[in-house]
C-alpha positions as CSV (number, residue, x, y, z in Angstrom):
1,M,61.7,94.8,68.4
2,L,64.1,92.9,70.6
3,P,67.9,93.5,70.8
4,S,70.1,91.1,68.9
5,P,71.6,88.0,70.7
6,R,75.0,89.8,70.5
7,V,73.7,92.6,72.7
8,Y,72.3,90.1,75.2
9,A,75.6,88.2,75.2
10,T,77.6,91.4,75.7
11,W,75.5,92.5,78.7
12,L,75.6,89.0,80.2
13,G,79.3,88.8,79.7
14,L,79.8,92.2,81.5
15,L,77.5,91.1,84.3
16,R,79.5,87.8,84.7
17,I,82.8,89.6,84.7
18,C,81.6,92.1,87.4
19,T,80.2,89.3,89.5
20,G,83.4,87.4,89.3
21,A,85.5,90.4,90.2
22,F,83.2,91.0,93.2
23,W,83.5,87.4,94.4
24,L,87.3,87.4,93.8
25,L,87.9,90.6,95.7
26,H,85.9,89.4,98.7
27,G,87.4,85.9,98.5
28,I,91.1,87.1,98.5
29,T,90.7,88.6,101.9
30,K,89.8,85.2,103.3
31,F,93.3,84.0,102.4
32,T,95.3,87.2,103.0
33,S,93.7,88.0,106.4
34,S,92.8,84.5,107.5
35,D,93.2,85.4,111.2
36,R,90.1,87.6,110.9
37,Y,88.1,84.7,109.5
38,M,89.4,81.4,111.0
39,P,89.1,80.0,114.5
40,P,89.4,80.7,117.4
41,N,88.6,84.4,117.2
42,G,87.6,85.0,113.6
43,F,84.3,85.7,111.9
44,M,83.3,82.1,111.3
45,P,83.2,81.0,115.0
46,Q,81.3,84.2,115.9
47,H,78.8,83.6,113.2
48,V,78.2,80.0,114.2
49,Q,77.7,81.0,117.8
50,E,75.2,83.7,116.8
51,S,73.4,81.2,114.6
52,L,73.2,78.7,117.5
53,Q,71.3,81.3,119.5
54,T,68.7,82.0,116.8
55,S,68.3,78.6,115.1
56,V,65.9,75.8,116.0
57,G,65.3,72.2,115.0
58,P,67.6,70.1,112.8
59,Y,69.7,73.1,111.8
60,H,70.5,73.9,115.4
61,D,71.3,70.3,116.1
62,F,73.6,70.2,113.1
63,L,75.4,73.3,114.2
64,A,75.7,72.2,117.8
65,N,76.7,68.6,117.2
66,V,78.6,68.7,113.9
67,V,79.9,72.2,113.1
68,V,81.0,73.4,116.5
69,P,83.1,70.3,117.3
70,H,84.8,70.6,113.9
71,I,84.8,74.4,113.5
72,G,88.3,74.5,112.1
73,L,87.4,72.1,109.3
74,F,84.1,73.9,108.4
75,A,85.8,77.3,108.5
76,E,88.4,76.0,106.0
77,L,85.8,74.5,103.8
78,V,83.8,77.7,103.7
79,R,87.0,79.7,103.0
80,L,87.9,77.4,100.1
81,G,84.4,77.3,98.8
């Protein structure tokens, strides 16, 4: 016999609350410690440079020709996203 829909809804609600709290806790640091994340010395530029070394094809071209010249904009978009 399967559990009632109320049991499923309760567990799903708890899972969504925990997931939201996890995302919120990790997202807040992007705003309170933006110097660790934003250009020129933050995580985002370092991550893009590492990705440039390991990527190939269209993704590499996109990183090199679009993201790197506009790293500040992309870092802000990722932070807001």
